[in-house]
C-alpha positions in Angstrom: -18.3 -4.5 -9.8 -18.3 -2.4 -7.0 -19.3 -3.1 -3.8 -19.7 0.0 -0.8 -21.1 -2.5 2.0 -19.1 -5.1 3.6 -18.3 -6.3 7.2 -14.9 -7.9 8.6 -13.4 -9.7 11.6 -13.4 -5.7 12.8 -17.1 -6.0 13.1 -19.4 -9.5 12.3 -17.9 -11.0 8.9 -15.6 -13.8 8.9 -12.1 -12.4 7.0 -9.8 -10.3 7.9 -9.6 -7.0 4.9 -6.4 -8.5 3.3 -8.6 -11.8 2.5 -11.2 -9.5 2.0 -9.6 -7.4 -0.8 -7.7 -10.7 -2.7 -10.9 -12.3 -2.8 -13.0 -9.4 -4.5 -10.2 -9.2 -6.5 -10.1 -12.2 -8.2 -14.5 -11.6 -8.6 -13.0 -8.9 -11.0 -13.9 -5.6 -8.3 -12.8 -2.8 -9.2 -13.5 -0.6 -6.0 -15.0 -1.5 -2.2 -15.7 -0.3 0.9 -15.3 -2.5 4.2 -17.8 -0.4 6.3 -18.2 -2.5 9.6 -20.7 -1.8 11.9 -20.0 0.8 14.6 -21.2 3.4 17.6 -19.9 5.4 20.2 -17.9 1.9 21.1 -15.7 1.6 18.8 -15.7 3.6 15.1 -12.7 5.2 16.3 -10.8 1.7 16.7 -12.3 0.4 13.5 -11.8 3.1 10.7 -7.8 3.8 11.1 -7.2 0.0 11.2 -9.3 -0.8 7.9 -7.5 2.2 6.5 -4.2 1.1 7.3 -4.9 -2.1 5.5 -7.2 -0.8 2.6 -4.0 1.6 1.3 -1.4 -1.3 1.8 -3.2 -3.7 0.2 -6.0 -2.7 -1.7 -2.8 -1.3 -4.0 -0.9 -4.3 -3.7 -4.2 -6.2 -5.4 -5.4 -3.9 -7.6 -8.3 -2.7 -5.6 -9.6 0.7 -4.9 -10.0 -0.3 -1.4 -11.3 2.7 1.3 -12.1 2.3 5.4 -15.4 3.2 5.6 -18.1 2.7 8.7 -22.1 1.4 9.0 -23.6 3.2 11.8 -25.8 0.6 13.3 -29.2 0.9 15.8 -27.4 4.3 16.8 -30.0 6.5 18.5 -30.9 9.0 15.5 -30.0 12.2 17.6 -26.4 11.0 17.6 -25.9 10.5 14.2 -24.7 13.7 13.0 -22.0 14.0 15.3 -20.9 10.3 15.2 -20.7 11.2 11.0 -18.9 14.4 11.3 -16.1 12.5 13.7 -15.8 9.5 11.5 -15.0 11.8 8.5 -12.4 13.4 10.5 -10.6 10.0 11.2 -10.7 9.0 8.1 -14.1 7.2 7.3 -14.1 7.3 2.8 -18.0 6.0 3.2 -20.1 6.5 6.1 -23.0 4.2 5.8 -26.3 4.3 8.1 -28.3 1.6 8.9 -31.6 2.5 8.0 -35.2 1.1 9.2 -34.8 -2.3 7.6 -38.0 -4.7 7.8 -36.4 -7.7 9.6 -34.6 -5.5 12.8 -35.7 -3.0 15.5 -33.9 0.4 14.2 -35.0 3.2 15.6 -38.0 5.2 14.3 -36.4 8.2 12.5 -33.1 6.7 11.5 -33.5 6.9 7.7 -34.4 10.8 8.3 -31.6 11.4 10.8 -29.4 9.4 8.4 -30.5 11.5 5.3 -30.0 15.3 7.4 -26.7 14.2 8.9 -25.4 13.7 5.4 -24.2 10.1 5.4 -23.3 8.6 1.6 -25.5 5.6 1.6 -28.6 5.1 3.7 -28.6 1.2 3.5 -31.4 -1.5 3.1 -34.1 1.6 4.5 -37.2 -0.7 4.3 -40.9 1.3 3.7 -38.5 5.0 3.0 -41.5 7.3 2.2 -41.4 9.2 -0.6 -40.7 12.9 1.8 -37.3 11.2 3.2 -36.6 9.9 -0.3 -36.8 13.5 -1.8 -34.9 14.6 0.8 -32.0 12.1 0.3 -31.9 13.1 -3.4 -31.6 17.0 -2.4 -29.3 15.9 0.2 -27.3 13.7 -2.7 -27.5 10.5 -0.1 -27.7 7.2 -1.9 -30.3 4.7 -1.4 -29.3 1.5 -1.5 -30.4 -2.0 -3.5 -29.2 -4.7 -1.0 -28.1 -8.1 -1.9 -28.6 -9.2 2.2 -31.7 -11.5 3.1 -34.0 -10.1 5.1 -32.8 -6.9 4.5 -33.6 -7.2 0.4 -37.2 -7.8 1.2 -38.0 -3.7 0.5 -35.7 -3.7 -2.6 -38.6 -3.1 -4.9 -40.3 -0.2 -2.6 -37.2 1.3 -2.3 -36.6 1.2 -6.5 -40.0 2.4 -6.6 -40.0 5.6 -4.6 -36.8 6.2 -5.6 -37.9 6.3 -9.6 -40.7 8.8 -8.0 -37.9 11.3 -6.6 -35.1 11.2 -8.2 -33.1 9.9 -5.4 -29.7 7.9 -6.6 -29.3 4.3 -5.8 -25.9 1.8 -5.0 -26.2 -2.1 -4.8 -24.8 -3.2 -2.6 -23.8 -7.3 -1.0 -23.8 -6.3 2.9 -21.7 -9.2 3.0 -20.5 -10.6 5.8 -18.5 -13.9 4.7 -17.1 -15.0 1.4 -20.5 -16.8 0.0 -22.0 -13.5 0.5 -19.5 -11.4 -2.1 -21.0 -10.2 -4.9 -19.9 -11.3 -8.9 -20.4 -9.0 -12.0 -23.8 -11.3 -12.6 -25.1 -11.7 -9.0 -24.3 -8.0 -8.7 -26.5 -7.7 -11.8 -29.5 -9.7 -10.8 -29.8 -8.4 -7.2 -31.1 -4.9 -9.2 -32.9 -6.7 -12.1 -35.0 -8.3 -9.1 -35.8 -5.3 -7.7 -37.2 -4.2 -11.2 -34.4 -2.2 -12.0 -33.6 -2.0 -15.9 -30.4 -3.2 -16.7 -29.0 0.5 -17.9 -30.6 1.4 -14.9 -27.9 -0.9 -12.8 -25.7 0.6 -15.0 -26.3 3.8 -13.7 -25.9 2.0 -9.6 -22.8 1.5 -10.7 -21.7 4.9 -11.7 -23.2 6.7 -8.8 -21.0 4.4 -6.7 -18.0 5.0 -8.7 -18.6 8.6 -8.0 -18.7 8.1 -3.9 -15.4 5.7 -4.4 -13.0 8.4 -6.5 -14.4 11.1 -4.0 -13.9 8.7 -0.8 -10.0 8.1 -2.2 -9.8 11.7 -3.0 -10.2 13.0 0.6 
């Protein structure tokens, strides 16, 4: 099991990175990214500190843990520069908070995130086929979300990805221990969105490739 969208006390999560890593290890987690909510005010503070915890604690518990960031409610025109700067200071996985159905995310965020080369477009709501094709061309993964509210569009995201060839990952978007995936719950989120078991396996392969790329940086 791999989860590339999770939140710690560095934003609005409940646990410090060490406890997250330990708890995920006991649930059979192979790899994870801690991707706290970020904007121009805090990403430079978050990324290096979480990266240190991932390096020092992940190995001790046998989990491939990387630091990331989820740029959240950032004006679309700022995403390109922020993503580039985040990668330079150690973000292994860059997530952008997509145009979910349950929050007033700025229109154009989905496209801007894809064009800027985010790794994952989280909970992209009613993403268009044109945007999904662009995601496929740019190798940006679309997220099937385990998060309450954000998951409302999972079926649409899967349908559009199936038509356009866009890659998918399944993430918990966890903020608390009760949100953490198990192997079974992760699979069920995918099946509930309409994926086949083989397609759920493919999302794990996609996540593994992103994780290995992040570790290799």
